[in-house]
N, C-alpha and C positions, 0 to 999 in steps of 0.2 A: 760866517767866520766865527761868530761867538759860539755857535753850536759845536764847531770843530775844536776850538781851543778850550772849551769848558766842558769836557767830556763827563766829569763826575756830576756836575750840576745838571747837565742834559739827561744823563741816565736817571738821576733822581726824579726830575720832572717827568720823564717818560714813564717811570714806574708808577708815579702818582696818577698820571693820566690813564694809564692802563688799568690800574686798580679801580678807579672811579667808573670808567667805561664798562668794565666787566661787571661791577656791582649793579650799575644801572640796567644793563642788559639782563643780568640774572634776575633782578626783581621783575623785569618785564616778562620774562619766560615763566617765572613762578606765578605772577598775576594772571597770565594768559591761561596756564594750565589749571590754576585754581578756579578761574571763571568757567572754563570748560567743564570742570568737575561739578561745579554748582549747577550748570546748565544740564549736565547729565542726570544729576539728582532730580532736578525739577521735571525733566522729561520722564524719568522712571516713575516718579510719583504720579505724574499726569494730572490732568484737570478735566473737568467736564461741566457742562451746564445743560439744563433741561428746559425745553419749552413745553409747559404743561397746560392742559385745559383747566379752566377755573371750575370751581364747584359751587353749587347752589345749596343753601341750607333750607330745609322745608320742615314745617311743624304741622303734624296732623291734628285731627279733632281731639285726640287723647293727650295732646301736649308732647308727643314723642318727636324728637328732632332726628332728621335724616339728611344725608347729603346726596347730591346727584351731580355727576360730572357733565359739564356742558358738552353737547354734541358739536365738535369743531373739527375741521379738516385743514390740512396744509397741502398745497399742491407741490408737484415735483419741481416746478419753476421756482417757487419760493425757497425750497430746499437748496436748489442750485445757487440761488442768489446768496444764501448764507454761506455755502461752501466756497463761493468765490473769494471770501475773506481768507487770505493765505494762511492765517494763523489757526484756522479751524481745519483739522486734519481728517476727521472721520465723523460720519453720521450713522446713527442706528435708530431704528424704531421697530415696533412689533405690530403686525397685523394678525388678527386671530380668525380661526375658522375650524371646521371639523371635517373629518373624512373617514370613510370606510375603505375596506379592501378585502377582496375575496382571497388574497394571498396572505392576509394578516389575521391572526387571532389576538386581539388586544387583551391585556391582563384584566380579568373580570373585576368589576366594582359592584356596587349595590344594585340588586335586581338586574343583573346582567342577562341580556338575551340577544338573539340575532338582530333584533331591531335596533337596540341601542349600543351594540358593540362597535364603538368608534373611538378614534383618538383625536386629541386636540392638536391643531396645526398652528405653529407660531412662525410666521415669516419674518425674516430680517436680512439686513445687509451683511453684517459681520457677527457670526455666532459667538466669536471669542469676546466680543464686547457686550454680550448679554450679561446682566448683573449676576445671574446664577453662576456663570463661569468665572466672573471676576471675583466673587466672594468665596469660591471653592465649593459651592453646593453641587455644581456639575463639574465633572472631570473627564476630559477626553481620554478614551482608552485606546482607540484604534482609528486610523484614517486621519482626515484633516478637517479643519473648520470651514464653514461656509464663508466666502468672501464676496464682495461686490463683483459682479461679472459672471458668477456661477449661474447655471440654469438647470432647473429640474433636479436639484440635489436636496437630500434630506439627511439629518442626523437622527438616529434612534437610540433609545436606551439599551443597555446591555441585557436587561430583563426581556424587553420586547424582541431583541435579536435572538436571544437564547430560546425563547418560547416558540419562535417561528423558524429557527435554523437559518438565520440570515447572517451575512457577513458583508464587509466593505466591498463595494463594486456590484452587489446584487441589484437587480431592477425589479420594481413592483408597481402595480397599478393602484392609484387612489381614486375613489369616487366621492363626490361632494355629498355632505350630509348636514343635518342641522339638529343640534341637541335641544330638546324641549322637555318641560316638566309639567305634569298635571296631577293634582291630588297625590303628590309624593312619588309618582311614577315617572320614569324618564323614557323618552321615545324619540325616534327620528321624525322630526316634523317636516322633512323635505318630501314632497310628492312630485310625481311627474318624472320627466327625463333628468338624469343626473350627468353632470359633466365629469369627465375622467381625464387623468393624465398619468403617463408613465414617468416614474422618478427613479433616481439612482441613489443608493445608500453611500454617502460620502464619508460618514464617520459614525462611530459608536461611542457613547458616553455613559458614565454612571451618574446616579443622583443620590444624594443623601437627604432629599426633600422628604419631610415627614408625611407619612401616609395616614391621613385623617380618616376616621371611621365614617361610614355612610356616604362615601363619595361615589358618584356615578362612574361608569367605566371611562368615559371621556375625560374625567377630571383626575383620574389616577396619575400620580407622578410618572409611573413607568410607561404610560401611554402618550407622553408628551413628544411630539415630533417637531423638530426644528427644520424649517424649509426656506428655500429661496422665495422671493416675492412673487415670481412668475407662477408658482404652483397655485397659490390661492387665487390669483388673477384668472388662471385657466379653469379653476374649479368654480368660478363665478361668485366667489365669496369676498372679493375685494375689487375695488375699482382701480385699474391701472393708473399710476401717477398720482393717486390721492391717498393721503395717509392720515389716520386718525390717532387720537391718544397722544401719549408722551413722545416727544422727539428728543433724542439724546445726541449731543455733539461733544466730541472729544478734541481737546486742545493740546497741542504739543507742549506749550509752556504755560502752566497755570498762572504765572505772573501776568499774562496778557488777558485774562478773562474779563476784568472790568472794562477794558478798552473795547474788547470784542462785543460785549453786551451793549455798550452804548451805540455801536454801529448797527447792531441787529434791531434795536428798538426803532430805528429810523426806516426800516423796510416796510413799505406800504402794504405788501401782500399778507401781513399778519394782523389779524383782528385782536388787538390787545385787550379788548373787552372780554374776549373768550380765552385768551392765553396769558400766561405769566412766565417769567424767567426765574429759574432757581439754579444757583451755582453750587457746585460740589468741589471745593478745593480744601476740605478740612485737613487732609494729609499734608498739603503744602503749607497751610497756615501754621501747623505745629512746628515746622522746621524753618519757615521763611525768615524769621528774625535772625537765627544763627547764620543762615546763608548770606543775608544782607550784610551782617557784621563782617563776615569773611571777605566779601567783595570790598567793603569799605577799608578793611585792614590792609588788603593788598595795595589799594590805591595810596593809602597813607604811607605804606612802606616805601613805595617808589618816590614819593615826595620827600620823605625823610632822607633817603639815600642821596638823592640829588642835592638837597640843601646842605647836608653835611659835607658832601664832596666839594661843592662850590666854596664853602667856608674854609675847608682845608686848603683848597687851591689859593684862595685869597691870602691866607696867612703865609703860605709858602712863597707866593709871588711878592708879597710885601718885603719879606726878608731878602729875597733874591734881588729885587730891583733896588732896594735901599743899599745893598752892598755894591751897587753899580753907580753910586753917586759921582765918583770921580770920572767915570766913563761918560756919564751924562753931561757933566760940566765941560769936558773936552769937546763933545759934540756941539754944545751950545756956543762955546768960545770960538769955534771955527766956522760958525754961521749956519749950522744945521738947525732947522726949525724944530720947535717942540713937537709939532704934529708928526714930523718925519721920525723923530725919536720914538714916539708911541707906535707908529707904524712898524718900526724896526722890532720893537718888543712883541708886537702882535704877530709879525711874520715868524719870529723865532718860536713862539709857543704854538703857532698854527702848524708848522712843519713837524714839531715834536708830537703834538696832539694827534694829527692825522695818522701818523705811523702807529701810535698806540691804539687809536680807534679801530684801524683795520685789523690789527692783531686781536683786539678784543672781540671783534665780530667772529673771527676764525675760532677763537677759544670757545665762545658761547655756542656757536653752531655745533661744535663737538660735544658740548655739555648738555645741550637742550634735550636730546633724546633721553639721557639718563634722568634729567629732572622730570620729564614727562612721565616716564615709567614709574618714578617714585611718587609723584604727586597725583597723577590722574586716577580718579576713583572709578572702579568697576562696581556697578550696583547690581547685585545678583537678583534682586526681586524686581521684576518689571511689571508694569501695569498691563502692557500689551506685548504680545510676542513679536520679536524682531523678525522671525522667519516669515510670518504671514503678512504683517502690516508695516514693518520697517519704520516704526515711529522713533525708536531710539537710535538716531543716526549721528550722534555727536562722538567724535573720536579725538583722542589726544594725539596730535601729529608731531609735536615738538617743532623745532625750528624758530627762527626769529623773523617775524613779518617785516617786509621792506618798509612799510609805513612807520614802524617803530624805530627802525634804523635811522630813517630820515628825521623823525621826531627828536631822537636823542642827539643826533648830530647837530641839529639846530639849537636845542636847549643847552648842550654842553658848550658849543661855540659862543652862544650868547652869554652864558655864565662866565666862560673863560675870558672873553673880551672885556666884560664888565669888571672882572677881578683885576685884569692888567691895567685898565684905565684908572680904577680907584687906587691901586697900589702905586701908580706913577704920579698921581696928582701932587703928593707932598714934595716930591723932588722937582717936578716941573714948575712949581710955584717959586722956587729959589732962583736967584741969578747965578750965572756961571762963576763969578768971583766968589760968591758965598759958598757954593758947592766945593770949589777947590780949596778954599780956606778951611772949611770943615774937615776936609780930608787931610790937611796938613796937621 
């Protein structure tokens, strides 16, 4: 009845409720899209950590110091255990070997001859995650990168392809070989039967790697062949499921690296006397402080809007309820309890608030798409290609999550009821005669 007869006051309260709800929802949408943008930035920056073999320092009789990498291996089972950690997205390592081919003439190096004309084979899971591609030393010109699941695929340089008239899709035979050196001369140290494997050229890339003088043919940058793991296994130059050297792991969110490292150190299959972990999140470290400040600012903005809204509500309700002193006195004089009077006030504001809250949801759902388009950051420079590896999967979707609607409903009602009760206390402390006499 009060709502119907006090239309102006009801419209005013409705407008205040609507404004506060819209602002709270708007801050939530902004905070959500800002957090998604921060996450997008972190994923585009990427993070990685390495499990590297330790090195021993040795001093010879002449006092010269040299280092030697410890011969250590990691099994496929241990790698799988690390990859079972959901925050670790990709793993890459490199096995090395050498190969000849009757269909290939490798770019000549020092003292090149038929015996030492061979190329260096580098096997890996994801060629795009090779440090040379990541830093721009290698650039893919044609075809596609090697990814996990490929079999008998290779990438060759544009010089090697041009020299031999090869293109993407061509097939060639590789034979195992072994580069050795004696008295300054290089030769193939493999004797006896040679394993062979037919491979397909999946891609052609260029290299800006410096061509150092006096390199053997196999060490020439132009002769570097990137291959799938199975090729070196079939050539007998690596043991299936056993990996040596540095193991590189790529993390979707660099912020998670410290927690991931802690879990990995507890894996029993890694001999930590032979290995150590090194993290590479320097790009993230440069911008992390600013991103954390943005996230904090968004949370602070939501708190400020809510608090200011409740304060405004409290002030408006104090004025409104105090103007109803006479009405309260009449209620008390005819025997209506103070509790029922407060319930009446709560019921009035609840009905008005719920109508405003529903409309606020509709308004924000219409605005959220625009907010997402304006605030969501598209990062042009990606660490890893979306097409091949699908690492950067964060999208700005807009919309208001149901959990946030419920949260704001609870918070606003709690604040609203608290404001009504606090505003009613001064009146309810008075006796009915006192209230009526003051109104006279």
